[in-house]
C-alpha positions in Angstrom: -13.5 75.5 -49.6 -14.1 71.9 -50.7 -10.4 71.3 -51.2 -9.7 72.6 -47.7 -12.4 70.3 -46.3 -11.1 67.3 -48.3 -7.5 67.9 -47.1 -8.5 68.3 -43.5 -10.6 65.1 -43.6 -7.8 63.2 -45.2 -5.3 64.4 -42.6 -7.8 63.5 -39.9 -8.2 60.0 -41.2 -4.5 59.5 -41.5 -4.0 60.6 -37.9 -6.7 58.2 -36.7 -5.2 55.5 -38.8 -1.8 56.2 -37.3 -3.1 56.2 -33.8 -4.9 52.9 -34.3 -1.7 51.4 -35.6 0.1 52.4 -32.5 -2.4 50.5 -30.3 -1.6 47.1 -31.8 1.3 45.9 -29.8 0.6 42.6 -28.0 1.0 39.0 -29.1 -2.1 36.7 -28.8 -1.7 33.0 -28.0 -4.0 30.9 -30.1 -5.6 27.5 -29.5 -4.7 25.0 -26.8 -1.7 25.4 -24.6 1.5 25.1 -26.7 3.2 23.3 -23.9 0.6 20.5 -24.0 1.0 20.0 -27.8 4.8 19.8 -27.9 6.0 16.2 -27.7 8.7 16.5 -25.1 11.4 13.9 -24.6 13.2 13.5 -21.2 16.8 14.5 -21.3 17.9 10.9 -20.3 15.9 9.5 -23.2 17.2 11.7 -25.9 19.1 10.0 -28.7 20.3 11.0 -32.1 17.3 11.2 -34.5 17.1 8.7 -37.4 18.4 9.6 -40.8 15.8 11.8 -42.5 13.8 10.4 -45.3 10.8 11.7 -47.3 8.5 9.3 -45.3 9.4 11.0 -42.1 9.2 14.6 -43.4 7.4 17.4 -41.7 5.5 20.0 -43.7 5.6 23.8 -43.7 3.2 26.2 -45.4 3.8 29.9 -46.1 0.9 32.0 -47.4 -0.2 35.6 -47.7 -3.9 35.2 -47.3 -5.0 38.7 -48.4 -7.0 39.5 -45.2 -8.7 36.0 -45.4 -11.9 37.8 -46.4 -12.7 35.9 -49.6 -15.7 33.6 -49.5 -13.6 30.6 -50.6 -10.9 31.1 -48.0 -12.1 28.2 -45.7 -12.5 25.9 -48.6 -9.0 26.7 -49.8 -7.5 26.1 -46.4 -9.3 22.8 -46.2 -8.1 21.6 -49.6 -4.5 22.8 -48.8 -4.4 20.8 -45.5 -5.8 17.7 -47.3 -2.8 17.8 -49.7 -0.3 17.8 -46.8 0.3 14.7 -44.6 -0.2 15.5 -41.0 1.4 12.6 -39.1 4.8 14.2 -38.8 3.8 17.7 -37.8 2.8 20.8 -39.7 3.8 24.5 -39.3 1.7 27.2 -41.0 2.9 30.8 -41.5 0.3 33.3 -42.7 0.6 37.0 -43.5 -2.2 39.5 -43.8 -4.5 37.5 -41.5 -7.2 39.0 -39.4 -7.4 38.7 -35.7 -10.3 36.4 -36.2 -8.8 34.1 -38.9 -7.6 31.4 -36.5 -11.1 30.8 -35.2 -12.3 30.3 -38.8 -9.8 27.6 -39.6 -8.7 25.9 -36.4 -11.2 23.1 -36.8 -10.1 22.2 -40.3 -7.1 20.2 -39.1 -7.5 16.8 -37.6 -5.1 17.5 -34.8 -5.3 20.2 -32.1 -3.4 23.3 -33.2 -1.9 26.2 -31.4 0.3 29.2 -32.2 0.6 33.0 -32.0 -0.8 36.0 -33.7 1.2 39.2 -34.0 -1.1 42.3 -34.8 0.2 45.0 -37.1 -2.6 47.5 -37.6 -6.4 48.1 -37.8 -8.6 50.7 -39.4 -10.0 53.5 -37.3 -12.9 52.3 -35.2 -12.5 48.7 -36.4 -12.5 45.8 -34.0 -10.5 43.4 -36.2 -6.8 43.9 -36.6 -4.5 42.6 -39.3 -1.1 41.0 -38.8 0.8 37.7 -39.1 0.1 34.3 -37.6 2.1 31.1 -37.0 0.5 27.9 -35.8 1.3 24.3 -35.7 0.2 20.8 -34.7 2.0 18.0 -32.9 5.8 18.6 -33.3 5.1 21.9 -35.0 3.7 23.6 -31.9 5.7 26.6 -30.7 6.2 27.2 -27.0 7.6 30.8 -27.3 7.1 33.7 -29.7 8.3 37.3 -30.2 6.8 40.2 -32.2 9.3 42.0 -34.4 8.0 45.5 -35.4 9.3 47.2 -38.6 11.3 50.4 -38.0 9.0 52.5 -40.1 5.4 52.6 -41.5 4.5 52.4 -45.1 3.9 55.9 -46.6 5.1 57.2 -43.1 1.6 56.9 -41.5 0.1 53.7 -42.9 0.7 50.0 -42.1 3.6 49.3 -39.6 4.4 45.8 -40.8 5.3 43.1 -38.3 7.1 39.8 -38.3 6.8 36.9 -35.8 9.6 34.8 -34.4 8.5 31.4 -32.9 10.5 28.7 -31.1 9.6 25.1 -31.8 11.1 22.6 -29.4 12.8 19.6 -31.0 13.0 16.0 -29.6 16.8 16.3 -29.2 16.5 19.3 -27.0 17.3 21.9 -29.6 15.0 24.6 -30.9 13.8 25.3 -34.4 13.4 29.0 -34.9 10.6 29.9 -37.3 10.4 33.6 -38.5 7.2 34.7 -40.3 7.9 37.9 -42.2 6.0 40.6 -43.9 8.3 43.1 -45.6 7.7 46.8 -45.9 6.5 48.0 -49.2 6.2 51.8 -49.7 9.3 53.1 -47.9 12.6 54.4 -49.0 15.1 51.7 -49.8 17.3 52.9 -46.9 14.7 51.6 -44.4 14.8 48.0 -45.6 18.3 47.0 -44.2 17.0 48.0 -40.8 13.9 45.9 -41.0 15.9 42.9 -42.2 18.5 43.3 -39.5 15.7 43.3 -36.9 14.2 40.1 -38.4 17.5 38.2 -38.6 19.1 39.6 -35.5 18.4 36.5 -33.4 20.0 34.2 -36.0 23.3 35.8 -36.6 24.9 34.7 -33.3 23.5 31.2 -33.3 23.8 28.0 -35.4 20.4 26.5 -34.5 18.2 25.3 -37.3 15.8 27.9 -38.7 13.1 28.5 -41.3 12.6 32.2 -42.4 9.7 32.8 -44.7 7.1 35.3 -45.8 6.0 38.0 -48.2 9.2 40.0 -48.4 7.8 42.5 -51.0 11.1 42.1 -53.0 9.7 43.4 -56.3 13.0 44.7 -57.7 16.4 43.3 -58.2 17.8 45.8 -55.7 15.5 44.6 -53.0 16.1 41.0 -53.8 19.9 41.4 -53.7 19.6 43.0 -50.3 17.4 40.2 -48.9 19.7 37.5 -50.3 22.8 39.2 -48.8 21.3 39.5 -45.3 20.0 35.9 -45.5 23.5 34.7 -46.5 25.1 36.6 -43.6 22.7 34.8 -41.2 23.7 31.4 -42.7 20.4 30.9 -44.5 19.9 29.3 -48.0 16.9 29.9 -50.1 14.6 27.0 -51.0 13.6 27.4 -54.7 10.2 26.0 -55.5 10.1 23.5 -58.3 8.1 24.7 -61.4 7.6 28.1 -62.8 4.5 29.0 -60.9 4.5 31.8 -58.3 2.2 34.5 -57.0 1.3 36.9 -59.8 2.5 40.5 -59.3 -0.3 42.9 -58.5 -1.4 44.8 -61.7 -1.6 48.1 -59.9 2.1 48.0 -59.1 3.2 47.8 -62.7 3.5 51.6 -63.0 6.4 51.5 -60.6 8.7 49.8 -63.2 10.0 53.1 -64.5 10.4 54.6 -61.0 11.8 51.9 -58.7 12.7 49.0 -61.0 9.6 46.9 -60.4 9.9 43.5 -62.0 6.7 41.4 -62.1 8.7 38.2 -62.6 10.4 38.4 -59.2 8.8 36.2 -56.5 7.5 38.1 -53.5 7.0 34.9 -51.3 10.2 33.1 -50.3 11.5 30.5 -47.8 15.0 30.4 -46.4 16.4 27.6 -44.2 19.4 26.6 -42.1 20.1 23.2 -40.7 17.3 21.8 -42.7 17.1 19.0 -45.3 14.6 19.9 -48.0 12.7 17.0 -49.7 10.4 19.1 -51.8 9.0 22.7 -52.3 6.3 23.8 -54.6 3.6 26.4 -55.2 0.1 25.2 -54.5 -1.9 26.5 -57.5 -5.4 25.5 -56.5 -6.3 28.5 -54.3 -8.5 31.4 -55.4 -9.1 33.3 -52.2 -5.8 35.4 -52.2 -3.7 37.2 -54.7 -0.8 35.1 -53.4 -0.3 31.4 -53.8 0.8 29.1 -50.8 4.3 27.7 -50.7 4.5 24.2 -49.4 7.8 22.8 -48.0 8.6 19.1 -47.2 11.6 19.0 -44.8 13.4 17.4 -42.0 15.6 19.1 -39.3 19.2 17.7 -39.6 20.9 16.2 -36.6 23.2 18.4 -34.5 26.8 18.3 -35.9 
């Protein structure tokens, strides 16, 4: 009798979870108007940008913040922003954020910031959802964004991971496409090519500059090879952080080694670029609020050929 009750309760919770996942579909615009923050240049005044140098670099942060629920999260964000120069623009891509995360940290930056939040799922009866968020200041402010839903859910009924594609206008009239990704975890390998094709679809028929980043959950050689293959087909090159540090693999995943080739030494968090000159990339080690460490990129968009 108890087993029947337990199974029925579990099935009921899964159904409720599934239904709540389906309800999370709409993008949310964050902060001040993106149009107001973008530094537009009249067409008649556009000229070729100067040769990129480290002193004119912009900065980019990619970080899975693990629900942003740790008591030290705000402190970590503040310290991270202090370490990044702000004068040339900043773009931040976060995964596993809550729908309330932006309100917690928007005042930590000296400049006004704006962006978009793409919801993925929420627990039954909960008001807060979880998803991905991209925001920027000054030249990093995006004017348009698009939610990219994964083709399947994890474990068939659990989290339907999402990615977020944002367009950042450039002074020369072009657009920098920023794609903030959260890869599916517990799904058959055959599902992954479909998700990557959805994420990279908008890049394959274009030569515009792009930054694609996120927690790709590539914890096996097979998954990593697929990601690198799809990225190469889209004209992307991986930015390899200096130093050996990277986000530690979750201990509870280690049992998967014998089943699916889990390798704790493979980095889950990665950045790929196109049309970008990279000055530096490193893992920021001084954060304790997440089981992932932030990746920090110093870069400049190359002039149009």
